[in-house]
Rosetta silent file (secondary structure, phi, psi, omega in degrees, C-alpha in Angstrom):
SEQUENCE: MPNNLRQHKESKHEGIKYLCDQCDYAATTLGTLNRHTASKHTGLRYPCDQCSHVATLQSYLNQHKKSKHEGIRFPCDQCEYAATKLRDLKRHTASKHTGLRYPCDQCSHVATLKSNLNQHKKSKHEGIRFPCDQCEYAATKLSDLKRHCDRKHKINKSKNISITKPFEMVLVVKEESETVDIT
SCORE:     score description
SCORE:     0.000 S_00000001
   1 L     0.000  132.534  179.665  -68.372    4.462   21.582 S_00000001
   2 L   -60.189  151.177 -174.923  -71.021    7.203   21.682 S_00000001
   3 H   -61.694  -42.291  177.154  -73.133    7.170   24.847 S_00000001
   4 H   -61.277  -42.102  177.812  -76.475    6.507   23.083 S_00000001
   5 H   -67.069  -40.045  177.295  -75.090    3.512   21.307 S_00000001
   6 H   -59.877  -48.808 -177.622  -73.505    2.169   24.542 S_00000001
   7 H   -62.934  -37.337  179.472  -76.847    2.579   26.332 S_00000001
   8 H   -64.165  -47.092 -178.926  -78.722    0.866   23.515 S_00000001
   9 H   -60.911  -42.287 -176.587  -76.319   -2.094   23.525 S_00000001
  10 H   -66.650  -43.987 -175.090  -76.452   -2.400   27.302 S_00000001
  11 H   -79.575  -40.869 -170.644  -80.309   -2.278   27.512 S_00000001
  12 H   -91.432  -37.121 -171.335  -81.312   -4.089   24.369 S_00000001
  13 H  -110.224  -25.432 -178.790  -78.528   -6.650   23.807 S_00000001
  14 L  -105.607  -11.403  175.737  -76.815   -7.133   27.149 S_00000001
  15 L    75.088   18.582 -178.978  -79.987   -6.981   29.314 S_00000001
  16 L   -73.540  124.899 -177.969  -78.538   -4.383   31.689 S_00000001
  17 L  -124.182  153.571  173.692  -81.229   -2.860   33.901 S_00000001
  18 E  -112.416  114.622 -172.850  -81.149   -0.286   36.685 S_00000001
  19 E   -92.195  134.311  176.327  -83.466   -1.467   39.447 S_00000001
  20 L   -70.908  136.595 -178.971  -85.411    0.846   41.733 S_00000001
  21 L   -85.225   -1.690 -179.646  -84.642    0.158   45.410 S_00000001
  22 L  -113.277   -7.480  178.071  -88.217    1.171   46.441 S_00000001
  23 L  -158.311 -171.406 -173.355  -90.411   -0.777   44.011 S_00000001
  24 L   -88.969    6.087 -178.409  -90.209   -3.351   41.242 S_00000001
  25 L   -64.290  140.511  175.668  -89.446   -0.814   38.467 S_00000001
  26 E  -131.569  120.142 -174.434  -86.493   -1.532   36.199 S_00000001
  27 E  -101.086  155.351  176.265  -85.062    1.202   33.930 S_00000001
  28 L   -90.015  -14.676  177.043  -82.811    0.795   30.906 S_00000001
  29 L  -137.222  155.729  178.318  -80.763    3.914   31.745 S_00000001
  30 H   -61.955  -39.831  179.422  -79.604    5.543   34.954 S_00000001
  31 H   -60.823  -43.038 -179.644  -81.276    8.780   33.881 S_00000001
  32 H   -66.242  -39.688  176.675  -84.608    7.084   33.436 S_00000001
  33 H   -63.288  -44.052  178.765  -84.292    5.496   36.877 S_00000001
  34 H   -58.897  -42.455  179.091  -83.501    8.893   38.425 S_00000001
  35 H   -65.327  -42.716  176.279  -86.632   10.442   36.717 S_00000001
  36 H   -57.434  -52.019 -177.834  -88.741    7.484   38.004 S_00000001
  37 H   -57.523  -47.183 -179.701  -87.427    7.950   41.584 S_00000001
  38 H   -60.023  -44.477 -174.340  -88.045   11.684   41.473 S_00000001
  39 H   -85.585  -22.392 -176.654  -91.558   11.418   40.145 S_00000001
  40 H  -102.773  -28.454 -171.468  -92.786    8.306   42.021 S_00000001
  41 L  -117.378  -18.325 -177.614  -91.008    8.278   45.351 S_00000001
  42 L   -83.479  -22.921 -177.141  -89.897   11.774   46.400 S_00000001
  43 L    82.888    1.483 -177.570  -93.365   13.289   46.551 S_00000001
  44 L   -69.877  129.515  179.265  -92.080   16.349   44.680 S_00000001
  45 L  -131.293  150.970 -178.875  -94.925   17.923   42.626 S_00000001
  46 E  -123.906   99.004 -177.883  -95.063   20.787   40.159 S_00000001
  47 E   -77.833  141.064  173.979  -98.468   22.579   40.102 S_00000001
  48 L   -76.290  136.430 -178.152  -99.575   24.477   37.037 S_00000001
  49 L   -86.662    4.894  179.950 -100.139   28.130   37.752 S_00000001
  50 L  -117.433  -10.550  177.091 -102.935   28.309   35.169 S_00000001
  51 L  -157.964 -169.180 -174.773 -105.087   25.316   36.098 S_00000001
  52 L   -88.469    1.298 -178.131 -105.416   22.473   38.551 S_00000001
  53 L   -62.928  141.107  175.782 -102.914   20.139   36.767 S_00000001
  54 E  -129.942  123.454 -175.707 -100.102   18.882   38.964 S_00000001
  55 E  -101.804  155.860  176.141  -97.009   17.252   37.305 S_00000001
  56 L   -93.313  -13.269  177.047  -94.486   14.888   38.791 S_00000001
  57 L  -134.390  152.162  179.105  -91.551   16.341   36.793 S_00000001
  58 H   -63.747  -40.316 -179.478  -90.717   19.880   35.771 S_00000001
  59 H   -66.746  -29.280  176.793  -90.389   18.794   32.126 S_00000001
  60 H   -73.044  -36.170  174.174  -93.914   17.253   32.264 S_00000001
  61 H   -63.967  -44.061  177.717  -95.227   20.624   33.552 S_00000001
  62 H   -59.534  -44.950 -179.499  -93.499   22.454   30.738 S_00000001
  63 H   -65.717  -39.035  173.685  -94.980   20.112   28.196 S_00000001
  64 H   -56.217  -50.054 -175.591  -98.491   20.516   29.823 S_00000001
  65 H   -61.198  -43.575 -177.418  -98.241   24.276   29.571 S_00000001
  66 H   -63.788  -44.603 -177.956  -97.139   24.189   25.934 S_00000001
  67 H   -78.167  -40.631 -174.947  -99.922   21.850   24.824 S_00000001
  68 H   -89.343  -33.945 -173.464 -102.787   22.995   27.055 S_00000001
  69 H  -112.825  -24.673  178.425 -102.221   26.724   27.513 S_00000001
  70 L  -101.399  -10.319  176.292 -100.001   27.820   24.603 S_00000001
  71 L    71.147   24.633  176.752 -101.747   25.586   22.044 S_00000001
  72 L   -63.389  129.314  176.935  -98.524   24.116   20.631 S_00000001
  73 L  -136.215  150.754  176.561  -99.438   21.512   18.047 S_00000001
  74 E  -118.273  102.286 -179.475  -97.459   19.321   15.614 S_00000001
  75 E   -76.029  146.876  175.036  -99.635   18.833   12.510 S_00000001
  76 L   -80.596  132.375  179.360  -99.440   15.740   10.343 S_00000001
  77 L   -81.766   -0.233 -176.105  -98.575   16.673    6.705 S_00000001
  78 L  -117.867   -8.260  175.321 -100.562   13.759    5.353 S_00000001
  79 L  -157.034 -168.402 -173.912 -103.946   14.099    7.180 S_00000001
  80 L   -83.948   -4.255 -174.748 -105.853   16.323    9.619 S_00000001
  81 L   -66.278  140.437  174.651 -104.208   14.868   12.797 S_00000001
  82 E  -135.918  121.315 -178.110 -102.323   17.286   15.090 S_00000001
  83 E   -93.362  154.543  176.886 -100.305   16.026   18.073 S_00000001
  84 L   -90.780  -14.550  178.993  -99.441   17.841   21.267 S_00000001
  85 L  -132.206  144.655 -179.059  -96.043   16.088   21.431 S_00000001
  86 H   -60.877  -41.648 -176.438  -93.550   15.485   18.607 S_00000001
  87 H   -63.333  -32.273  177.831  -93.081   11.841   19.642 S_00000001
  88 H   -69.551  -38.485  176.582  -96.902   11.336   19.241 S_00000001
  89 H   -67.139  -41.445  174.901  -96.750   12.723   15.741 S_00000001
  90 H   -55.155  -49.050  179.733  -93.874   10.388   14.900 S_00000001
  91 H   -62.157  -39.194  178.295  -95.830    7.469   16.295 S_00000001
  92 H   -63.537  -50.360 -179.316  -98.953    8.520   14.342 S_00000001
  93 H   -57.705  -50.014 -178.730  -96.975    8.787   11.059 S_00000001
  94 H   -61.323  -42.579 -176.699  -95.343    5.421   11.552 S_00000001
  95 H   -82.681  -30.286 -173.435  -98.575    3.618   12.403 S_00000001
  96 H   -99.898  -28.304 -172.933 -101.005    5.398   10.034 S_00000001
  97 L  -120.040  -21.670 -178.625  -98.981    6.332    6.982 S_00000001
  98 L   -95.913  -10.012 -179.023  -95.796    4.238    6.627 S_00000001
  99 L    75.090   18.839 -178.616  -97.527    0.870    7.074 S_00000001
 100 L   -71.694  126.900 -176.556  -95.173   -0.135    9.878 S_00000001
 101 L  -131.369  153.113 -179.838  -96.598   -3.223   11.625 S_00000001
 102 E  -123.223   96.853 -177.725  -95.624   -5.396   14.593 S_00000001
 103 E   -77.865  139.878  176.268  -96.749   -9.021   14.281 S_00000001
 104 L   -74.172  132.682 -177.590  -97.178  -11.174   17.375 S_00000001
 105 L   -80.414    0.100 -176.378  -94.794  -14.173   17.415 S_00000001
 106 L  -121.088   -8.486  175.338  -97.380  -16.295   19.321 S_00000001
 107 L  -159.520 -170.600 -173.744 -100.605  -15.691   17.303 S_00000001
 108 L   -86.812    3.712 -175.324 -101.958  -13.906   14.241 S_00000001
 109 L   -69.013  137.692  175.420 -102.414  -10.467   15.968 S_00000001
 110 E  -126.414  125.434 -177.916 -100.665   -7.553   14.218 S_00000001
 111 E  -104.769  156.535  178.123 -100.234   -4.229   16.035 S_00000001
 112 L   -95.787  -14.143  175.527  -99.525   -0.773   14.526 S_00000001
 113 L  -127.317  141.903  178.633  -97.484    0.269   17.580 S_00000001
 114 H   -63.524  -34.394  178.208  -94.832   -1.717   19.437 S_00000001
 115 H   -64.020  -36.967  177.332  -96.282   -0.626   22.742 S_00000001
 116 H   -67.948  -38.795  176.473  -99.665   -2.137   21.621 S_00000001
 117 H   -60.332  -46.374 -179.421  -97.907   -5.394   20.721 S_00000001
 118 H   -63.435  -40.614  177.119  -96.307   -5.525   24.166 S_00000001
 119 H   -65.974  -38.224  177.026  -99.703   -4.854   25.799 S_00000001
 120 H   -62.597  -45.559 -179.244 -101.313   -7.553   23.699 S_00000001
 121 H   -63.451  -40.317 -177.923  -98.664  -10.139   24.696 S_00000001
 122 H   -67.826  -40.294 -176.852  -98.985   -9.233   28.416 S_00000001
 123 H   -82.441  -40.645 -175.166 -102.778   -9.480   28.457 S_00000001
 124 H   -90.683  -30.414 -175.997 -103.375  -12.371   25.988 S_00000001
 125 L  -109.698  -23.916  176.957 -100.279  -14.601   26.358 S_00000001
 126 L  -106.057   -7.442  176.795  -98.962  -13.829   29.839 S_00000001
 127 L    68.798   27.696 -178.031 -102.365  -13.254   31.444 S_00000001
 128 E   -73.055  135.230  179.254 -101.453  -10.006   33.189 S_00000001
 129 E  -138.330  155.311  177.305 -104.454   -8.360   34.817 S_00000001
 130 E  -117.208  102.161 -174.695 -104.930   -5.301   37.050 S_00000001
 131 E   -75.834  142.902  173.529 -107.538   -6.074   39.732 S_00000001
 132 L   -77.975  136.456  179.016 -109.991   -3.534   41.165 S_00000001
 133 L   -85.940    2.094 -176.074 -109.709   -3.282   44.899 S_00000001
 134 L  -110.356  -25.034 -177.021 -113.480   -2.330   45.149 S_00000001
 135 L  -152.631 -164.240 -173.888 -115.035   -5.194   43.156 S_00000001
 136 L   -88.505   -1.396 -176.527 -114.307   -8.314   41.067 S_00000001
 137 L   -66.983  141.636  174.330 -113.271   -6.429   37.909 S_00000001
 138 E  -135.901  124.833 -178.558 -109.802   -7.027   36.523 S_00000001
 139 E   -95.427  160.534  175.911 -108.506   -4.988   33.599 S_00000001
 140 L   -93.622  -12.356  177.310 -105.895   -5.885   31.028 S_00000001
 141 L  -130.682  144.842  177.249 -104.511   -2.331   31.043 S_00000001
 142 H   -62.309  -35.756  179.486 -103.804    0.008   33.998 S_00000001
 143 H   -65.012  -35.537  177.702 -105.540    2.807   32.124 S_00000001
 144 H   -67.942  -37.593  174.187 -108.667    0.664   31.823 S_00000001
 145 H   -63.467  -42.711  179.331 -108.616    0.022   35.602 S_00000001
 146 H   -61.253  -46.058 -177.838 -108.277    3.776   36.278 S_00000001
 147 H   -59.893  -47.632  178.672 -111.200    4.447   33.947 S_00000001
 148 H   -57.735  -51.220 -179.291 -113.274    1.728   35.614 S_00000001
 149 H   -59.420  -40.395 -179.141 -112.613    3.068   39.118 S_00000001
 150 H   -69.041  -42.213 -179.769 -113.474    6.553   38.099 S_00000001
 151 H   -78.499  -42.648 -173.685 -116.727    5.616   36.373 S_00000001
 152 H   -88.376  -35.015 -175.852 -118.004    2.762   38.554 S_00000001
 153 L  -116.991    1.412 -179.175 -116.711    3.777   41.990 S_00000001
 154 L    54.598   38.667  175.992 -116.110    7.495   41.559 S_00000001
 155 L  -114.224  119.544  178.769 -112.486    6.993   42.596 S_00000001
 156 L   -85.894  101.905 -175.726 -109.890    8.889   40.667 S_00000001
 157 L   -76.016   -9.427  179.173 -106.945    6.462   40.520 S_00000001
 158 L   -84.447   -5.918 -176.660 -104.696    8.983   38.825 S_00000001
 159 L   -98.125   56.736  174.820 -104.463   11.130   41.919 S_00000001
 160 L    59.069   27.424  174.810 -101.675    9.219   43.689 S_00000001
 161 L   -91.462  134.520 -173.318 -103.961    6.402   44.934 S_00000001
 162 L   -72.002  145.136  175.124 -102.068    3.160   44.963 S_00000001
 163 L  -102.210  135.418  174.326 -103.061    0.522   42.400 S_00000001
 164 L   -60.609  142.462  179.829 -102.916   -3.083   43.361 S_00000001
 165 L   -61.099  151.742  177.709 -100.054   -4.776   41.526 S_00000001
 166 L   -67.203  158.711  178.178 -100.988   -6.736   38.407 S_00000001
 167 E  -130.894  161.632  175.778 -101.400  -10.445   38.675 S_00000001
 168 E   -94.217  134.010 -179.799 -101.199  -13.278   36.265 S_00000001
 169 L   -77.666  140.842  178.911 -104.397  -15.017   35.224 S_00000001
 170 L  -112.081  120.221 -178.776 -104.276  -18.743   35.505 S_00000001
 171 E   -90.125  117.962 -179.505 -106.260  -20.745   32.994 S_00000001
 172 E  -107.866  114.534  179.176 -107.495  -23.936   34.581 S_00000001
 173 L   -96.974  119.077  179.502 -108.830  -26.489   32.100 S_00000001
 174 L   -98.848 -172.453  178.392 -110.941  -29.204   33.768 S_00000001
 175 L   -56.886  161.679 -178.871 -112.397  -32.396   32.396 S_00000001
 176 L   -55.196  -33.850 -175.875 -114.589  -32.094   29.335 S_00000001
 177 L   -79.691  -11.865  179.639 -117.862  -32.160   31.201 S_00000001
 178 L  -101.112  164.638 -179.999 -116.780  -29.193   33.377 S_00000001
 179 L   -86.326  166.431  176.978 -116.378  -25.553   32.434 S_00000001
 180 L   -85.950  130.920 -179.886 -113.221  -23.604   32.033 S_00000001
 181 E  -114.806  120.160  175.978 -112.460  -21.533   35.065 S_00000001
 182 E  -106.135  120.049 -175.345 -110.381  -18.404   34.927 S_00000001
 183 L  -105.595    0.000    0.000 -109.379  -17.229   38.353 S_00000001
């Protein structure tokens, strides 16, 4: 059996995961786990020699240089969109031009990207939130928390500052005369 098919079957149908021994991350392939470990736990960094960007993997640095300094773009043949990564162009084409949709199995929400459907389920149905460690704000996406910290507290969370782990929101419904409390 070809390696890609075996990996697909193991991760999607047999539930095989490769667990990080330093955090809660679970990868679907050993290679992905190794990249995670290298980028998140070894402290190895790859600085760009043309700007202040610092990458966690050599391949990310190469990609950064191609898109930011060499101007490499992947234009859409159906509209004016141009992506800096081929996978982003494929995602754009699927969501904007082929009509591919991902309906939520728990409500009427329909997403144009599978990642957006997963994000929707986590925030709306599982109650996953990312709390700010400076105030009472809790975001539904890690990127929203980073933006909040940068704008409201002038803290750049993308520069290796630890983010509090997400937590699940608990919906507490009290008697009719009382209000609904989300903690």
